[in-house]
N, C-alpha and C positions, 0 to 999 in steps of 0.2 A: 447265761451266755456272756462271754467276755467281750470287751470293746473291740478287739481285733476280729473275733469271729463275727460280731454284729456288722462291722464295716464290710467284711468280705461278703456276707449274705446280702447286704444292701447293694453292693456293686453288682453281684450276680443278678439280682432282681432288676436292676436298671438295664443291664445288658439284655436280659430276657424281654424287657419292655421295648427296647429299641429293635431287637430282632423280630419281635412279633409284628411291629408296625412295618418294618421293611419287608417282611414276608408277605403281608397283606397287600401292600402297594405294588410289590414286584409281580404278584400274580394278577393283579388288576390292570396295571399299567405297563408292565414290561420293564426291562432294565433301563432302556433309553428314556422311557417316560416317567421315571422316578428320580427325584432329587433328594438331597439331604434336607433341604427346607421342607419338602412335603413329608418326609419321614418324621421330622421334628414336630411338625404341626399335627400329624396324625397321632403321634405318641404323647402329645401335649407336654413337650419338654423343649428346652432351648437348643438351638443349633450347636452352641458351644459344648453342651453336654454330650452330644453325639460324637463330636470331634475329640472329646476327652477319652472316649473308648475306642473309636475307630478313626483312622487317619484319612480315609476316603470312602466314597460310595462303593468302590470296587472291593475294598477290604471288608466292608460290611456284608456285601453279597457273597464274598468268598467264605465268610464265617457261616452264612446260611447254608451254603453248599456243603461245607465241611460237616455241619450238623446232619444234613440229609445223608451224606455218604457214610457217616459213622453209624447211623441207624441201619442203613442198607448192609454195611459190613457185619453188624451184629446179627442180622437175619441170615446172611450168607454163612457166617460162622456156625450158627445153630444148624443150618441145613447140612453142613459138612460133618457135623458131629453124629449124624445118624449112622447106624451100622449098615454095612452093605458094600458092594463093589463100587468102583469109580463111576460106572454108568448110572447107578442108582443115586449117588450123591450129586451128580450133575443134574439129574432130573429134579432133585430136591432144591438145588440152587435156582433152577429155572422157575420152579413154583414159588420160591421165596421172592424172586424178583417181581413176579406177577402180583403177588400179595402186597409187596411193598408199594407198587404203583397204585394199588387200590386203597389200602389201609393207611398208608402214609402219603396220601395224594399230594398234599401241599409241598412236602419235601421233594417228592418225585417231580413235581412241576418246577420247583426251583432248579433242580439239576437239569431238567429238560430246557429251561429257559436259557441256561448258559450254553448248552449244546446247540441251541437253535439261534444263537446270536453271535456268529463268528466275528462281527465287527467290534465286539467288546475285547479290548486289548488289556491283558493283565501284566503286571510287572513279573519279572522272573521269580521273585520271592513268593508272590501270591499264587502264581502258577504251580510252583513247587509244593505249596501247601495242598492244593487240589490233587496234584499228581501222587502225593504221599498216600492220601486216602484211596484214590483210584487203584494204585498199585497194590495196596493191601487187599482189596477185593479181588483183583486179577490174580493175586498170589494163590488164593484158594482154588481158583479154576486151574491154574498151572500145576499145582501139586496133584490134583485129581488126574490131569492129563498125563503127568509124568508117571504116576502110579499105574495108570492103564497101559502105558507103553512098556513099563518094566514087567508087568505080568502078561504081556502080549494080548491084552484085551483091545488095545488100540494099535493103529498102524505105527510102525517104528519110524516112519519118515515124517511124522507130524512135526510141524514147526510150532512148538508149544506156545510161545508168547503170541504169535500171530493168531493161532487158533483160539486162544483165550480171549483176545480182543474181539475176534470175529463173533465168538459166542455172546459176549456182552452186547456187542452192536446188534446182533440178531434179536436178543431179548428186548432191547430198548425199542427197536423198530416194531416188534410184534405188539407190544402193549399199546402202542399208539393206535393200532387197528381196533382196539376195544371201542373206539369212538364210532366205528363204522357198522356197529350192530344195527340191524333194521335197514341197512342199505346193502353194502357188499356182503356183509356177514349176517346170516339169519339171526333173529332174536334169540338170545340165550345160548348161542353156539360158539361164542368166542373161545371158551376153554378147549373145545375140540380142535379148533384151528390152531390154537397155541400149542397144544400137545402134539399135534401132527407135525408142526414145524420143528419142535424140539426133537422128536423121534427121528425125523429125517436128518437133522444135524448129527445126532448120535450115530446114525447108520453110516455116515461119512467118516466117522472116526475108526470104524472097525477095519481089521485087515481084509484085504481083497481075497475072495475065494476063487480058486481056479475053476474054470468051466471047461467041460470036455466037448 
């Protein structure tokens, strides 16, 4: 390994070390309860080292969210690659989101922490970074909706972007209810509730049938 490659590898390892510490503190303390000093202490590095890689706490947390959204996008992309009609691919995307919230729980919680903290104000540049990842995911949904409209499987009056956002919002809200098993939701029955909600959403996409 050459000197240049070794230095790049060392820098990536340092970034990973910082992000791992930030992720742990973010999940334990929340965004407002976490500082650069705490991250540096937990990672056992100097504060200056963190500022060498990230200009602010907000930039660091955006990097964490970007990681999570990239993982989610990969899952959604894979779901979209399955053979079948738009309805089936949307079902697969819903399943992928549910699995992401369980199997990549720490990243899901990072994304959720941002959505749950409206008082965190990001610069236009940082917000644009998040929007880029979010729009990439929404793009998969939009393309399925557009295909469904084109082949008359979905209503032609659907507002595609709004419907795609509503779909993502519904999924995000639904997976929160996994915490209510043994209370509102019977033990082991979350999947049935989740699938019921997804099917009802899909039913609303279909063309209205005339009744006599």
